N, C-alpha and C positions, 0 to 999 in steps of 0.2 A: 771730653767724654769719660765717664766713669765705667771702665770696662769691667770692674769688679761686680757691678750690678747686672744680673742676667736680664733684667727688663730693658737695659739700655744697650746690650750688645747687638752687633750687626746680625740681622736675620731674626731678631727677637720681636719685631713689630707686630707680627701676627699673634704671638703669645700675649703681648701687651694688650692688643686690641681685644682679644677674647677675654682676658682677665678683667679688663675694664667693663666689658659688657655683662659678664656673669658674676663678678664679685660685687660690683656696685652698679647695678643695671639702671641706667637712666630710662630705659624703655619699660620699666616695671609698670603694670604686671605683664608677664610674657604672653598670657592668654588674652588676646585683644577683646574677646567677648566678655571677659570678667571686668572690663572697665565700667560696664553698666551696673555692676553689683554694688550694694551698700559696702561701706569700708570694711567691716569685719568679714563679710563673705568674700570680698576681694582679696583680703589678706590670706584667708583660708585657701582660696583658689591658687594664689601665687605659691604658697608653701606646698600645696599638693602637686603643682606642676614642677616645682624645683626638685622635690625629692623623687618624684616619678622619673624625671630625667636622670637623676643620679643613681638610680637603683642598680644599673648594670655595672657601674664602676665603684660603688660605695665601699666595698670591702677590699679594693685594690690599693687604697691609700691608707696611711697610718691614721689612727684616731683613737680616742679614749673610750668609745662606745663598747667595744668588747670587754675591756677591763671593768667598766661600770656594770655591765650585765653580769659578769662573774661575781662581783661583790654583792650585788643585789640578790643573786641566786642563793648566796649563803644565808639569806634571811628567810628563805621559803619555809612555810609551815610543814609539819610532819605529814599532813594529809590534806587533800582537797578533792572533792568529787566533781565540782563544776568550776572551771577556770576561765576567766576572760583576760586576754592580753590586749592592752591599748597601745597602739603605735608599735607594731612588731618590727618595723624596719626590715632589714634583711635576715632577721632571725637570731640575733645574738642571744636574746633571752629565751626565745621560743625553743631553741634546741636544748635548753636546760629545763624547761617546764615539762616537756614530754617524758624524759627519763625520771624526773622527780615524781610525776603523777601518771604512771602508765595506764591506770584504770580510769582516769578522769575523762570527762567530756570537756573539750576545750573550744573556745571561740577565740580565733586569732584575727585581729583587726588592724588596719592601718588606713590612713587618709589616702595614700597613693596606691592604686591597683598594682603598679609595677613592683612596689615593695612587698605587697602580699604575695605576689607570684614568686619573688625571689626567696622569701622566707619559706614558702611551701616547697620549692625545689630543694632548698637546703635541708628541711626537715625530712622530706621523703628520701633523701640520699643518705641520711644518717644511719649508722649501723644499728640494726635491730628495730628500725622504725616500723616495718611491716608487721612485726610480732606483737606490737602493743595493741591491746584490745580497745582502748578508749577511742572515742570518735573525735574528729577535728573538724570544726566548721570555719571556713575562711571567708572573711568579709572585708571589702574595701569601702571606705566612706568615712564621713565625719562621725566621730563617736557620739557627738551630741544628737545625732539622728538615729542612733542604733536602737533597735527594738529588742530588749532583753527577753529571754525565755522566762516563763513562770518559774518561781521557786528561788530565784536569785543565785548569786555566785558565792562559793566558799572563799575564793581568792580572785581579786582583780589586781593584775600586775602591769607595771609600765616602766620601761627603762629608756631614759633619754628621749622622752616624747612629750610629756604633759606641759613642759615649759613653753611649748608653742601655742598652747590654748589660752586665749584671752577673751573675756575675763576668766580667771582660773577658778574662783570660788563656786560659781554656778555649775561648772563642769564637775568639780569634786563632789558637790552636793548631789548631782545626778548619779555619779558613780556610787556614792554612799547609799543612795536609795536602791541600788541593785544588789547590795550585799545581803546574803542570807544571814539569819541569826548566828552570831559568832564568826561571821566572815571577816576577811581582812583585806585592806587596800595596801599594796606594797608598791612603792614608786621611787624612782631616782630622777631628779630634775637638774638641769644645768642652770647655774645661778648667774645673776647679772654681772658679777665681777670676773666672769670667765673672759678670756682673751683680753685681759687688762692691758697688755702691751700694745695690742692692735688699737684698742680704744684710745689709749694715751697718745699713740702716734697720729691717729686721725684727729684728735683734739688739737694737736700741735700743728698739723698740716692744713686741716680744713674744719675748723670749729663750727662753722655754720651748718655744713652738711652732716657733721656728727650729731647735731641736735635732732636730725630727722631719723636717726637710727631707732629701730624697734628695741624696746627694753625687755630683757629677760627678767624673770622675777627675782627678787632678793630673798634671802632666807626668811627674813621677817615676814615678807608678803606671803610666802608659801605657808608658814606656820599660821598666819592669820586666816588664809583661805581654808586650811584644814579645819580650824576651829569654827569658822563661819559656815562650813559645810555640814556641821553637826557631827564631826568625827573627833575621836580622842586619840592622840598620839600614844603609841605604846613604846616606840623606839625612834630615835632620830639622830643622825650623824651628818657632819659636813666633812667633805674630803677635798683637799687641794692636790691636784695632779699636775706635776711639772713635766712637760715634755719638750722636745726640741724639733725644729725643722731645719733643713739645710740652709734656708734663707727665707726672707719675707716673701719673695716670689713663690717659693715652694709651698709656703703656708697658704698663700692665696689660692694656688692651684688645688691644694688639699680641700679647702673650704668650698671651693667651687665644685669639685668632684663629689663632695658629700651633700651638696644642695643646701648647705648651711647659710650661705651669704645672703640669699634672697629673703630669708626670715629675719635677719638681723638688720639689714639696711634696705628698707623698701623705697617707695616712691620718693623722688626728689633727693635721694642720697648719693647720686652718682658722682664720680670723680672723673675729671678729664685725664688724658694720658699723662700729661705733665704732673697732675696732682697725684696720680697713682704711683708714678716714678718717685716723687718726693716722699710719699708715704713709705714705700719700700726702703728708700735710702735712710729715712729717719729710724725705721724699725731696726734695720741691720746695724745701724750705728749705736743705738741706745739700748738695745736689748739682746746682747750676745749671750749665747749659752756657754757654760764652762767647757763643754766638750765640742765646741764648734757650732756654727750655725746660729740660730736664734732661739730664744726661750719662748715657750708657749704655755700659759697657765690656764688650767680649767678648774672650776669650782663646782662641786656636785653635792646636792642635798639628798640624802636617803631617808625615807621614813616608812614606818609601818603604822597603820591606823585602823581603828575599828569604830563601831558605834559605841557611844558611852556605856550602854548596858553591857556589851561584850567586854569592854575594857575593864569593867569592875569585876569580871569573873576571873578565876584563877586560870593561868595559861594552860 
């Protein structure tokens, strides 16, 4: 027995069982009623359920989302009177939008009601929140069913959320149609080569199940979707963020706690206990971090886009 692997230590069977269920759930989708839905709606229901369950513990585990939101906030325009946030999560970007545009009317949305509630609590607890005169409208639900107010938005912003929407191009086209003249779409998406170490380990341990995994968009696919949506890129950057976890098992718990796993590996992608243990062992052995533990790589695409007419105007 390999006592160095926490998944195989005495007393770790419960953790292993839970990790198996939540990281690579054979029982997907979790909501039994959603089994009757068409594939895309079923996927949306699963992601909604997964992130809703994660809302209470999302900020208690390490992740790149706060850093991504901070960097995206550095791209905010100087002024905006009407702001829409898509996929607010627990409020990493939300808490930066309100101070940046204290007079603005904001619509803050997320697929999961629990995430909207978490972001609202976070914003209302922020220093000076009550003194800001602008109104905030909170709404939970699929952004593809959102009914925008007349007049459009000066800014539509989204951090670490749009990559879950498939197909992406029609969703971006819908957002583009909600922009007011001169309005801007500002977004950060996680790319398909994120968690490359985990994907490589899965390929080595369980190549058949790996094929069932849900694919995040590539940079080329995002650029193509932006263009296909009738938007013009004003600025675009790709960032590689290298982090560490104490072990593969710790990373699995982090992904589970953040609700990420159900979106990446849906139906039919489950691993047995033995398969998960082999996956952890392979990851620990092949992807050590120089400072201990294991390496975890994230790839993020940031972009600012406008309608072609606005893009031809002076900033």
